[in-house]
py3Dmol code that shows the C-alpha trace and the ligand (Angstrom):
import py3Dmol

protein = """\
ATOM      1  CA  UNK A   1      97.600  93.396  99.976  1.00  0.00           C
ATOM      2  CA  UNK A   2      94.914  91.722 102.007  1.00  0.00           C
ATOM      3  CA  UNK A   3      92.707  89.167 100.292  1.00  0.00           C
ATOM      4  CA  UNK A   4      89.538  87.454 101.496  1.00  0.00           C
ATOM      5  CA  UNK A   5      88.979  83.956 100.095  1.00  0.00           C
ATOM      6  CA  UNK A   6      85.368  82.736 100.310  1.00  0.00           C
ATOM      7  CA  UNK A   7      85.434  79.050  99.416  1.00  0.00           C
ATOM      8  CA  UNK A   8      83.618  76.101 100.998  1.00  0.00           C
ATOM      9  CA  UNK A   9      85.900  73.334  99.727  1.00  0.00           C
ATOM     10  CA  UNK A  10      88.574  73.061 102.460  1.00  0.00           C
ATOM     11  CA  UNK A  11      91.257  71.689 100.105  1.00  0.00           C
ATOM     12  CA  UNK A  12      90.827  74.510  97.616  1.00  0.00           C
ATOM     13  CA  UNK A  13      90.630  77.158 100.354  1.00  0.00           C
ATOM     14  CA  UNK A  14      93.742  75.817 102.039  1.00  0.00           C
ATOM     15  CA  UNK A  15      95.709  75.650  98.786  1.00  0.00           C
ATOM     16  CA  UNK A  16      94.686  79.205  97.909  1.00  0.00           C
ATOM     17  CA  UNK A  17      95.576  80.513 101.357  1.00  0.00           C
ATOM     18  CA  UNK A  18      98.950  78.821 101.264  1.00  0.00           C
ATOM     19  CA  UNK A  19      99.780  79.945  97.732  1.00  0.00           C
ATOM     20  CA  UNK A  20      98.639  83.530  98.212  1.00  0.00           C
ATOM     21  CA  UNK A  21     100.523  83.848 101.515  1.00  0.00           C
ATOM     22  CA  UNK A  22     103.676  82.708  99.758  1.00  0.00           C
ATOM     23  CA  UNK A  23     103.106  85.534  97.275  1.00  0.00           C
ATOM     24  CA  UNK A  24     103.020  88.028 100.133  1.00  0.00           C
ATOM     25  CA  UNK A  25      99.265  88.428 100.418  1.00  0.00           C
ATOM     26  CA  UNK A  26      97.644  88.541 103.828  1.00  0.00           C
ATOM     27  CA  UNK A  27      94.871  85.944 103.546  1.00  0.00           C
ATOM     28  CA  UNK A  28      91.568  85.633 105.400  1.00  0.00           C
ATOM     29  CA  UNK A  29      89.414  82.591 104.647  1.00  0.00           C
ATOM     30  CA  UNK A  30      85.656  82.195 104.996  1.00  0.00           C
ATOM     31  CA  UNK A  31      84.042  78.779 104.503  1.00  0.00           C
ATOM     32  CA  UNK A  32      80.563  79.970 103.552  1.00  0.00           C
ATOM     33  CA  UNK A  33      78.732  82.997 102.205  1.00  0.00           C
ATOM     34  CA  UNK A  34      77.422  84.318 105.506  1.00  0.00           C
ATOM     35  CA  UNK A  35      80.870  84.208 107.105  1.00  0.00           C
ATOM     36  CA  UNK A  36      82.345  85.775 103.949  1.00  0.00           C
ATOM     37  CA  UNK A  37      79.883  88.639 104.069  1.00  0.00           C
ATOM     38  CA  UNK A  38      80.640  89.218 107.746  1.00  0.00           C
ATOM     39  CA  UNK A  39      84.426  89.168 107.253  1.00  0.00           C
ATOM     40  CA  UNK A  40      84.229  91.460 104.225  1.00  0.00           C
ATOM     41  CA  UNK A  41      82.149  93.971 106.146  1.00  0.00           C
ATOM     42  CA  UNK A  42      84.188  93.730 109.332  1.00  0.00           C
ATOM     43  CA  UNK A  43      87.652  94.581 108.026  1.00  0.00           C
ATOM     44  CA  UNK A  44      89.042  96.169 104.869  1.00  0.00           C
ATOM     45  CA  UNK A  45      90.360  93.929 102.085  1.00  0.00           C
ATOM     46  CA  UNK A  46      92.093  94.864  98.850  1.00  0.00           C
ATOM     47  CA  UNK A  47      90.431  92.098  96.869  1.00  0.00           C
ATOM     48  CA  UNK A  48      87.924  89.263  97.430  1.00  0.00           C
ATOM     49  CA  UNK A  49      88.057  85.825  95.787  1.00  0.00           C
ATOM     50  CA  UNK A  50      84.487  84.567  95.871  1.00  0.00           C
ATOM     51  CA  UNK A  51      83.362  81.076  94.925  1.00  0.00           C
ATOM     52  CA  UNK A  52      79.910  80.971  93.303  1.00  0.00           C
ATOM     53  CA  UNK A  53      78.732  77.593  94.567  1.00  0.00           C
ATOM     54  CA  UNK A  54      78.508  78.024  98.334  1.00  0.00           C
ATOM     55  CA  UNK A  55      76.121  76.409 100.824  1.00  0.00           C
ATOM     56  CA  UNK A  56      73.349  78.651 102.102  1.00  0.00           C
ATOM     57  CA  UNK A  57      74.101  82.018 100.561  1.00  0.00           C
ATOM     58  CA  UNK A  58      75.700  81.647  97.116  1.00  0.00           C
ATOM     59  CA  UNK A  59      78.389  83.865  95.606  1.00  0.00           C
ATOM     60  CA  UNK A  60      75.920  85.996  93.637  1.00  0.00           C
ATOM     61  CA  UNK A  61      73.933  86.748  96.782  1.00  0.00           C
ATOM     62  CA  UNK A  62      77.095  87.598  98.736  1.00  0.00           C
ATOM     63  CA  UNK A  63      78.170  89.901  95.948  1.00  0.00           C
ATOM     64  CA  UNK A  64      74.819  91.701  95.779  1.00  0.00           C
ATOM     65  CA  UNK A  65      74.707  92.030  99.575  1.00  0.00           C
ATOM     66  CA  UNK A  66      78.192  93.565  99.683  1.00  0.00           C
ATOM     67  CA  UNK A  67      77.435  96.082  96.953  1.00  0.00           C
ATOM     68  CA  UNK A  68      74.109  96.810  98.637  1.00  0.00           C
ATOM     69  CA  UNK A  69      76.013  97.755 101.792  1.00  0.00           C
ATOM     70  CA  UNK A  70      78.290 100.053  99.852  1.00  0.00           C
ATOM     71  CA  UNK A  71      81.339  97.763 100.052  1.00  0.00           C
ATOM     72  CA  UNK A  72      83.172  98.194  96.747  1.00  0.00           C
ATOM     73  CA  UNK A  73      86.168  95.877  97.298  1.00  0.00           C
ATOM     74  CA  UNK A  74      87.095  94.328  93.914  1.00  0.00           C
ATOM     75  CA  UNK A  75      85.607  90.840  93.590  1.00  0.00           C
ATOM     76  CA  UNK A  76      86.950  87.959  91.525  1.00  0.00           C
ATOM     77  CA  UNK A  77      84.314  85.246  91.186  1.00  0.00           C
ATOM     78  CA  UNK A  78      85.251  81.618  90.783  1.00  0.00           C
ATOM     79  CA  UNK A  79      82.692  79.740  88.772  1.00  0.00           C
ATOM     80  CA  UNK A  80      82.624  76.010  88.149  1.00  0.00           C
ATOM     81  CA  UNK A  81      79.852  76.433  85.614  1.00  0.00           C
ATOM     82  CA  UNK A  82      81.525  77.466  82.424  1.00  0.00           C
ATOM     83  CA  UNK A  83      78.455  78.937  80.815  1.00  0.00           C
ATOM     84  CA  UNK A  84      77.969  82.430  79.449  1.00  0.00           C
ATOM     85  CA  UNK A  85      74.840  82.871  81.511  1.00  0.00           C
ATOM     86  CA  UNK A  86      76.689  82.422  84.793  1.00  0.00           C
ATOM     87  CA  UNK A  87      79.431  84.803  83.799  1.00  0.00           C
ATOM     88  CA  UNK A  88      76.814  87.393  82.946  1.00  0.00           C
ATOM     89  CA  UNK A  89      75.046  86.850  86.246  1.00  0.00           C
ATOM     90  CA  UNK A  90      78.328  87.173  88.121  1.00  0.00           C
ATOM     91  CA  UNK A  91      79.148  90.492  86.516  1.00  0.00           C
ATOM     92  CA  UNK A  92      75.560  91.738  86.882  1.00  0.00           C
ATOM     93  CA  UNK A  93      75.615  90.975  90.589  1.00  0.00           C
ATOM     94  CA  UNK A  94      78.493  93.418  90.999  1.00  0.00           C
ATOM     95  CA  UNK A  95      81.590  91.247  90.548  1.00  0.00           C
ATOM     96  CA  UNK A  96      84.531  92.863  88.752  1.00  0.00           C
ATOM     97  CA  UNK A  97      85.957  89.777  87.139  1.00  0.00           C
ATOM     98  CA  UNK A  98      85.440  86.033  86.985  1.00  0.00           C
ATOM     99  CA  UNK A  99      87.559  82.957  86.520  1.00  0.00           C
ATOM    100  CA  UNK A 100      86.176  79.539  85.542  1.00  0.00           C
ATOM    101  CA  UNK A 101      87.287  76.526  87.601  1.00  0.00           C
ATOM    102  CA  UNK A 102      89.577  74.754  87.234  1.00  0.00           C
ATOM    103  CA  UNK A 103      91.995  77.652  86.860  1.00  0.00           C
ATOM    104  CA  UNK A 104      95.742  77.795  86.660  1.00  0.00           C
ATOM    105  CA  UNK A 105      97.435  79.432  89.599  1.00  0.00           C
ATOM    106  CA  UNK A 106      99.515  81.955  87.582  1.00  0.00           C
ATOM    107  CA  UNK A 107      96.320  83.084  85.826  1.00  0.00           C
ATOM    108  CA  UNK A 108      94.570  83.597  89.169  1.00  0.00           C
ATOM    109  CA  UNK A 109      97.505  85.714  90.399  1.00  0.00           C
ATOM    110  CA  UNK A 110      97.438  87.778  87.205  1.00  0.00           C
ATOM    111  CA  UNK A 111      93.694  88.433  87.652  1.00  0.00           C
ATOM    112  CA  UNK A 112      94.282  89.546  91.260  1.00  0.00           C
ATOM    113  CA  UNK A 113      97.089  91.900  90.244  1.00  0.00           C
ATOM    114  CA  UNK A 114      94.940  93.374  87.509  1.00  0.00           C
ATOM    115  CA  UNK A 115      92.032  93.942  89.918  1.00  0.00           C
ATOM    116  CA  UNK A 116      94.118  95.582  92.632  1.00  0.00           C
ATOM    117  CA  UNK A 117      95.799  97.814  90.045  1.00  0.00           C
ATOM    118  CA  UNK A 118      92.453  98.969  88.716  1.00  0.00           C
ATOM    119  CA  UNK A 119      91.033  99.534  92.198  1.00  0.00           C
ATOM    120  CA  UNK A 120      93.824 101.908  93.084  1.00  0.00           C
ATOM    121  CA  UNK A 121      93.447 104.016  89.967  1.00  0.00           C
ATOM    122  CA  UNK A 122      95.816 104.235  87.038  1.00  0.00           C
ATOM    123  CA  UNK A 123      98.935 102.492  88.228  1.00  0.00           C
ATOM    124  CA  UNK A 124     101.611 100.951  86.071  1.00  0.00           C
ATOM    125  CA  UNK A 125     102.435  97.249  86.296  1.00  0.00           C
ATOM    126  CA  UNK A 126     105.861  98.138  87.701  1.00  0.00           C
ATOM    127  CA  UNK A 127     105.770 100.604  90.595  1.00  0.00           C
ATOM    128  CA  UNK A 128     108.544 103.185  90.664  1.00  0.00           C
ATOM    129  CA  UNK A 129     109.661 105.997  92.958  1.00  0.00           C
ATOM    130  CA  UNK A 130     112.970 107.650  93.758  1.00  0.00           C
ATOM    131  CA  UNK A 131     115.070 105.172  91.789  1.00  0.00           C
ATOM    132  CA  UNK A 132     113.160 102.174  93.128  1.00  0.00           C
ATOM    133  CA  UNK A 133     111.377  99.757  90.797  1.00  0.00           C
ATOM    134  CA  UNK A 134     109.052  97.150  92.315  1.00  0.00           C
ATOM    135  CA  UNK A 135     107.545  94.527  90.029  1.00  0.00           C
ATOM    136  CA  UNK A 136     104.576  92.777  91.759  1.00  0.00           C
ATOM    137  CA  UNK A 137     104.376  90.084  89.053  1.00  0.00           C
ATOM    138  CA  UNK A 138     108.054  89.125  89.082  1.00  0.00           C
ATOM    139  CA  UNK A 139     108.265  89.901  92.826  1.00  0.00           C
ATOM    140  CA  UNK A 140     111.487  91.841  92.394  1.00  0.00           C
ATOM    141  CA  UNK A 141     112.702  95.173  93.722  1.00  0.00           C
ATOM    142  CA  UNK A 142     115.656  97.105  92.367  1.00  0.00           C
ATOM    143  CA  UNK A 143     117.316 100.353  93.365  1.00  0.00           C
ATOM    144  CA  UNK A 144     118.929 102.142  90.419  1.00  0.00           C
ATOM    145  CA  UNK A 145     118.949  98.815  88.591  1.00  0.00           C
ATOM    146  CA  UNK A 146     120.600  96.844  91.418  1.00  0.00           C
ATOM    147  CA  UNK A 147     118.380  94.081  92.844  1.00  0.00           C
ATOM    148  CA  UNK A 148     117.426  94.296  96.536  1.00  0.00           C
ATOM    149  CA  UNK A 149     116.710  91.363  98.799  1.00  0.00           C
ATOM    150  CA  UNK A 150     113.522  91.975 100.801  1.00  0.00           C
ATOM    151  CA  UNK A 151     111.548  89.626 103.017  1.00  0.00           C
ATOM    152  CA  UNK A 152     107.944  88.832 102.040  1.00  0.00           C
ATOM    153  CA  UNK A 153     106.614  91.338 104.601  1.00  0.00           C
ATOM    154  CA  UNK A 154     109.089  94.079 103.676  1.00  0.00           C
ATOM    155  CA  UNK A 155     108.033  93.604 100.069  1.00  0.00           C
ATOM    156  CA  UNK A 156     104.346  93.818 101.030  1.00  0.00           C
ATOM    157  CA  UNK A 157     104.839  97.048 103.004  1.00  0.00           C
ATOM    158  CA  UNK A 158     106.909  98.673 100.269  1.00  0.00           C
ATOM    159  CA  UNK A 159     104.376  97.639  97.616  1.00  0.00           C
ATOM    160  CA  UNK A 160     101.538  99.078  99.701  1.00  0.00           C
ATOM    161  CA  UNK A 161     103.345 102.389 100.262  1.00  0.00           C
ATOM    162  CA  UNK A 162     104.255 102.630  96.571  1.00  0.00           C
ATOM    163  CA  UNK A 163     100.654 101.993  95.524  1.00  0.00           C
ATOM    164  CA  UNK A 164      99.564 104.735  97.914  1.00  0.00           C
ATOM    165  CA  UNK A 165     102.383 107.083  96.834  1.00  0.00           C
ATOM    166  CA  UNK A 166     101.624 110.683  97.727  1.00  0.00           C
ATOM    167  CA  UNK A 167      99.200 109.683 100.479  1.00  0.00           C
ATOM    168  CA  UNK A 168     100.104 109.234 104.157  1.00  0.00           C
ATOM    169  CA  UNK A 169      99.472 105.636 105.280  1.00  0.00           C
ATOM    170  CA  UNK A 170      98.877 105.036 108.991  1.00  0.00           C
ATOM    171  CA  UNK A 171     100.467 102.212 110.961  1.00  0.00           C
ATOM    172  CA  UNK A 172      96.996 100.783 111.531  1.00  0.00           C
ATOM    173  CA  UNK A 173      96.350 100.679 107.783  1.00  0.00           C
ATOM    174  CA  UNK A 174      99.668  98.901 107.206  1.00  0.00           C
ATOM    175  CA  UNK A 175      98.818  96.397 109.950  1.00  0.00           C
ATOM    176  CA  UNK A 176      95.442  95.751 108.345  1.00  0.00           C
ATOM    177  CA  UNK A 177      96.819  95.199 104.864  1.00  0.00           C
ATOM    178  CA  UNK A 178     100.238  93.628 105.449  1.00  0.00           C
ATOM    179  CA  UNK A 179      99.918  91.584 108.651  1.00  0.00           C
ATOM    180  CA  UNK A 180      97.560  88.672 109.126  1.00  0.00           C
ATOM    181  CA  UNK A 181      94.466  88.812 111.298  1.00  0.00           C
ATOM    182  CA  UNK A 182      96.051  86.699 114.042  1.00  0.00           C
ATOM    183  CA  UNK A 183      98.608  89.411 114.741  1.00  0.00           C
ATOM    184  CA  UNK A 184      97.909  91.317 117.958  1.00  0.00           C
ATOM    185  CA  UNK A 185      98.224  94.641 116.202  1.00  0.00           C
ATOM    186  CA  UNK A 186     101.167  96.243 118.029  1.00  0.00           C
ATOM    187  CA  UNK A 187     102.182  99.277 115.916  1.00  0.00           C
ATOM    188  CA  UNK A 188     105.777  98.859 117.131  1.00  0.00           C
ATOM    189  CA  UNK A 189     106.072  95.982 114.670  1.00  0.00           C
ATOM    190  CA  UNK A 190     105.424  98.449 111.851  1.00  0.00           C
ATOM    191  CA  UNK A 191     108.087 100.840 113.147  1.00  0.00           C
ATOM    192  CA  UNK A 192     110.648  98.049 113.382  1.00  0.00           C
ATOM    193  CA  UNK A 193     109.855  96.812 109.898  1.00  0.00           C
ATOM    194  CA  UNK A 194     109.964 100.266 108.296  1.00  0.00           C
ATOM    195  CA  UNK A 195     113.294 100.921 110.005  1.00  0.00           C
ATOM    196  CA  UNK A 196     114.686  97.693 108.505  1.00  0.00           C
ATOM    197  CA  UNK A 197     113.157  98.426 105.127  1.00  0.00           C
ATOM    198  CA  UNK A 198     114.742 101.890 105.017  1.00  0.00           C
ATOM    199  CA  UNK A 199     118.171 100.422 105.716  1.00  0.00           C
ATOM    200  CA  UNK A 200     117.748  98.141 102.730  1.00  0.00           C
ATOM    201  CA  UNK A 201     116.293 100.582 100.208  1.00  0.00           C
ATOM    202  CA  UNK A 202     117.898 103.905 101.108  1.00  0.00           C
ATOM    203  CA  UNK A 203     121.432 105.076 100.556  1.00  0.00           C
ATOM    204  CA  UNK A 204     122.681 106.980 103.624  1.00  0.00           C
ATOM    205  CA  UNK A 205     123.328 110.630 102.885  1.00  0.00           C
ATOM    206  CA  UNK A 206     121.821 110.360  99.406  1.00  0.00           C
ATOM    207  CA  UNK A 207     120.676 113.576  97.772  1.00  0.00           C
ATOM    208  CA  UNK A 208     116.929 114.122  97.933  1.00  0.00           C
ATOM    209  CA  UNK A 209     116.543 112.734 101.453  1.00  0.00           C
ATOM    210  CA  UNK A 210     114.692 109.595 102.482  1.00  0.00           C
ATOM    211  CA  UNK A 211     112.335 107.574 100.282  1.00  0.00           C
ATOM    212  CA  UNK A 212     109.905 106.621 103.042  1.00  0.00           C
ATOM    213  CA  UNK A 213     109.093 109.736 105.069  1.00  0.00           C
ATOM    214  CA  UNK A 214     107.651 109.639 108.582  1.00  0.00           C
ATOM    215  CA  UNK A 215     104.749 111.993 109.199  1.00  0.00           C
ATOM    216  CA  UNK A 216     104.723 112.360 112.962  1.00  0.00           C
ATOM    217  CA  UNK A 217     101.542 111.084 114.571  1.00  0.00           C
ATOM    218  CA  UNK A 218     100.107 110.026 111.211  1.00  0.00           C
ATOM    219  CA  UNK A 219     102.224 107.406 109.511  1.00  0.00           C
ATOM    220  CA  UNK A 220     104.446 107.024 106.462  1.00  0.00           C
ATOM    221  CA  UNK A 221     104.473 108.391 102.950  1.00  0.00           C
ATOM    222  CA  UNK A 222     106.448 107.876  99.791  1.00  0.00           C
ATOM    223  CA  UNK A 223     106.339 111.258  98.130  1.00  0.00           C
ATOM    224  CA  UNK A 224     105.875 111.389  94.407  1.00  0.00           C
ATOM    225  CA  UNK A 225     108.879 113.195  93.065  1.00  0.00           C
ATOM    226  CA  UNK A 226     109.259 114.370  89.521  1.00  0.00           C
TER     227      UNK A 226
END
"""
ligand_1 = """\
1
CA
Ca 82.138 75.696 96.175
"""
view = py3Dmol.view(width=600, height=400)
view.addModel(protein, "pdb")
view.setStyle({"model": 0}, {"cartoon": {"style": "trace"}})
view.addModel(ligand_1, "xyz")
view.setStyle({"model": 1}, {"stick": {}})
view.zoomTo()
view.show()
């Protein structure tokens, strides 16, 4: 999951970036509205955390501009003004959800999970496929009830493929959503990671074949099996 944080207070932005990275999110940070708008339009994000009080272009204006350009990434607005009017304005400008400052970190994470779930259609809180159960809130993965030990990036890739189950996901898309923007974008990194992930989640010679299928020239897919 790739998140864009638009926040002008460096301490808050840094704390958010650090905390969200630790949760396995790929985090981009913008320090003002204009930069936020540019970053949101330039590369795909799964969710945007948008502060309302920003210098120059405020959060409402950024939100309206994004929607006006046809960018429908879910937006969580952070408002310091705990007044009904501001909440209404936030939602009217095209935001999907809002959170008054100061907020508790677990509540922020829960809002982000809820937004990304909704954006991807009806998806359960715990993602399952072929005996796997991945719980984004608890950050656990189990295979037939036995816990698996995945790295943060392996977890992010598996979560992304599970959320997209039934659809082929390209290496480029995985790079965009599971690697940070500073990465040089070599698709070999995706191949290496998927290879490692398969060794952890798949039982060799198991009936029903592999969980993560390679579609030559296109990418990877977790097929939805009944
Ligand atoms: Ca601010």
